[in-house]
C-alpha positions in Angstrom: 0.0 0.0 0.0 1.3 3.5 -0.9 0.9 5.5 2.1 1.7 8.9 0.2 -1.2 8.0 -2.0 -3.9 8.2 0.8 -1.9 10.9 2.6 -5.0 13.6 2.2 -7.4 11.3 4.2 -5.0 10.4 7.0 -6.9 12.9 9.3 -10.0 10.6 8.7 -8.3 7.0 9.0 -5.6 5.8 11.0 -2.7 3.9 9.5 -4.6 0.7 10.9 -7.9 1.6 9.5 -6.1 2.4 6.0 -4.5 -0.9 6.0 -7.8 -2.7 6.8 -9.4 -0.9 3.9 -6.4 -2.1 1.7 -6.7 -5.6 2.9 -10.6 -5.9 2.4 -12.1 -7.6 -0.5 -15.3 -6.3 -1.7 -17.8 -8.1 -4.0 -19.6 -5.7 -6.5 -22.4 -7.3 -8.1 -23.3 -5.1 -11.1 -20.6 -2.9 -13.0 -23.1 -0.5 -14.4 -24.1 2.9 -13.3 -24.1 2.4 -9.5 -21.3 -0.1 -9.9 -19.2 2.5 -11.8 -19.4 5.2 -8.8 -18.8 2.6 -6.1 -15.8 1.2 -7.8 -14.4 4.8 -8.5 -14.7 5.7 -5.0 -13.6 2.5 -3.1 -10.5 2.5 -5.4 -9.9 5.9 -4.5 -10.4 5.6 -1.0 -7.8 2.8 -0.7 -9.8 -0.5 -1.0 -7.3 -2.9 -2.2 -9.5 -5.9 -3.5 -12.4 -6.5 -5.7 -14.6 -9.2 -7.0 -16.6 -8.0 -10.1 -19.7 -9.4 -11.3 -21.7 -8.8 -14.5 -22.6 -10.5 -17.8 -23.4 -7.5 -19.9 -21.3 -5.7 -22.2 -20.9 -1.9 -22.8 -23.8 -0.2 -24.7 -24.2 3.5 -25.9 -26.9 4.1 -23.7 -25.0 3.2 -20.8 -22.6 6.2 -21.1 -24.9 8.8 -19.5 -23.6 7.5 -16.3 -21.3 4.5 -16.7 -18.2 6.8 -16.6 -15.7 4.1 -16.0 -16.5 2.3 -19.5 -16.0 5.3 -21.6 -14.0 4.3 -24.7 -15.2 0.4 -24.3 -18.1 0.1 -26.2 -18.7 -3.6 -26.9 -16.4 -4.8 -24.0 -17.7 -6.8 -21.2 -18.4 -4.6 -18.1 -16.2 -6.8 -16.0 -13.2 -6.8 -18.2 -13.7 -2.6 -18.6 -13.8 -2.2 -14.9 -10.9 -4.4 -14.3 -9.0 -2.0 -16.8 -10.4 1.2 -15.0 -9.2 -0.2 -11.4 -5.9 -1.3 -12.5 -5.0 1.9 -14.4 -6.2 3.9 -11.3 -4.3 1.6 -8.9 -2.2 -1.0 -10.4 -1.5 -2.6 -7.0 -5.1 -3.6 -6.8 -6.2 -7.2 -7.0 -9.3 -8.0 -9.1 -11.3 -11.1 -9.8 -13.9 -11.3 -12.4 -17.3 -13.3 -12.9 -18.6 -12.7 -16.3 -22.1 -14.0 -15.6 -25.6 -13.3 -14.3 -25.8 -13.9 -10.5 -28.3 -16.8 -10.1 -29.3 -19.3 -6.9 -26.8 -21.7 -8.4 -23.5 -19.5 -8.4 -24.6 -16.8 -5.8 -23.1 -18.4 -2.4 -19.7 -19.2 -4.1 -19.5 -15.5 -5.4 -20.3 -14.1 -2.1 -18.2 -16.2 -0.3 -15.0 -14.5 -1.9 -15.6 -11.3 -0.1 -15.7 -9.7 3.2 -18.6 -7.5 2.1 -21.2 -7.3 -0.7 -22.8 -4.5 -2.7 -25.8 -4.7 -4.8 -25.6 -2.7 -7.6 -28.1 -4.7 -9.4 -31.3 -3.4 -11.4 -33.1 -6.6 -11.2 -35.3 -7.0 -8.0 -35.5 -10.9 -8.5 -31.7 -10.9 -8.5 -31.4 -8.6 -5.6 -33.5 -11.1 -3.7 -31.3 -14.0 -4.5 -28.1 -11.9 -3.3 -29.7 -10.9 -0.2 -30.6 -14.4 0.6 -27.3 -15.6 -0.2 -25.6 -13.1 1.8 -27.7 -14.2 5.0 -26.6 -17.9 4.2 -22.7 -16.8 4.0 -22.8 -14.4 6.8 -22.2 -11.4 4.8 -23.2 -7.9 5.0 -24.9 -6.6 2.1 -25.1 -2.7 1.1 -28.0 -2.2 -1.5 -28.5 1.0 -3.5 -31.2 1.7 -6.0 -32.1 4.9 -8.1 -35.1 5.5 -10.5 -34.8 9.1 -12.1 -33.8 11.7 -9.5 -34.7 9.4 -6.4 -32.4 6.9 -4.8 -32.0 4.9 -1.6 -29.2 2.9 0.3 -29.3 0.3 3.0 -27.3 -1.9 4.6 -28.2 -5.4 6.0 -26.2 -7.4 8.3 -26.7 -11.3 7.9 -28.4 -11.3 11.2 -30.7 -8.2 10.6 -34.5 -8.5 11.5 -35.7 -6.7 8.5 -34.6 -8.4 5.2 -34.1 -6.6 1.7 -36.8 -8.7 0.3 -39.4 -7.3 2.5 -38.1 -3.6 1.6 -37.2 -4.1 -2.0 -40.1 -4.9 -4.0 -41.5 -4.5 -7.6 -41.1 -5.5 -11.0 -37.9 -5.8 -13.0 -37.2 -3.7 -16.1 -35.3 -0.4 -17.3 -35.6 2.5 -15.1 -34.6 6.0 -15.8 -31.2 6.8 -14.8 -30.1 10.5 -14.0 -26.2 10.9 -13.7 -26.3 13.2 -10.5 -28.5 10.6 -8.6 -26.4 7.8 -9.5 -23.4 9.8 -8.6 -24.9 10.6 -5.1 -26.4 7.1 -4.4 -23.2 5.2 -5.5 -21.2 7.5 -3.2 -23.4 6.8 -0.3 -23.1 3.2 -1.1 -19.2 3.3 -1.2 -19.1 5.4 2.2 -21.2 2.9 4.0 -19.0 0.1 2.6 -15.9 1.9 4.1 -17.9 2.5 7.5 -19.0 -1.3 7.5 -15.5 -2.3 6.9 -13.9 0.0 9.7 -16.6 -0.9 12.3 -18.1 2.5 12.2 -21.5 1.7 11.1 -23.9 -0.9 12.1 -26.1 -0.8 9.3 -30.1 -1.2 9.9 -30.8 2.7 8.4 -32.5 3.5 5.2 -31.1 6.7 3.6 -33.3 8.4 0.8 -32.6 11.3 -1.5 -34.0 12.9 -4.4 -31.7 15.3 -6.0 -34.2 17.3 -7.8 -35.7 18.5 -4.2 -32.3 18.4 -2.7 -33.9 16.5 0.1 -32.6 13.7 2.0 -33.9 11.5 4.8 -32.4 8.8 7.2 -34.4 6.7 9.5 -34.3 3.1 10.9 -35.0 0.2 8.6 -38.5 -1.0 9.3 -40.3 2.3 10.4 -43.0 3.4 8.1 
């Protein structure tokens, strides 16, 4: 780990905490809009190892928000994301799964990391991921965006509130607005850092609407 690289955040993290970030492995499921923002923030803050999961390729319609894939049309997103990470931090470690997460492969993938981040756009896949995280004893950070609105939640494996009870609806394409994706992805990355360092216990729902400049934070399970 290059301590000089992270010297501007030394007032925020001790040397032991910075080392803990570097030695952590984060599983990022979905390397699209939210995944781009989460990856960029976690690389920048000093997380050292990544497991990337995505079956898709980069398309023109992705590029209004998926900035790590600029110049890589037609590339598999996990390959493009790996290239971006290693350009930004050559000492990082990257493992890739060029596949769609499902009930057959979820446990094996989830077991590879210390913490799991849900950057998916499919409700059914989110539920599969959440169930796997509980089985494998992993903390799950969820984020979602529709239009100008987004939300972030963190679920420990023993949480009395499950993702499936909170995140419902139909699969399908949603409107994606870059400032909302950037905000929610940044909050997800910050929650991951806080969970890795033991500064957050999860169990909180954060919602934000960039059009109204409003944010709200409340315990999960409270209507």
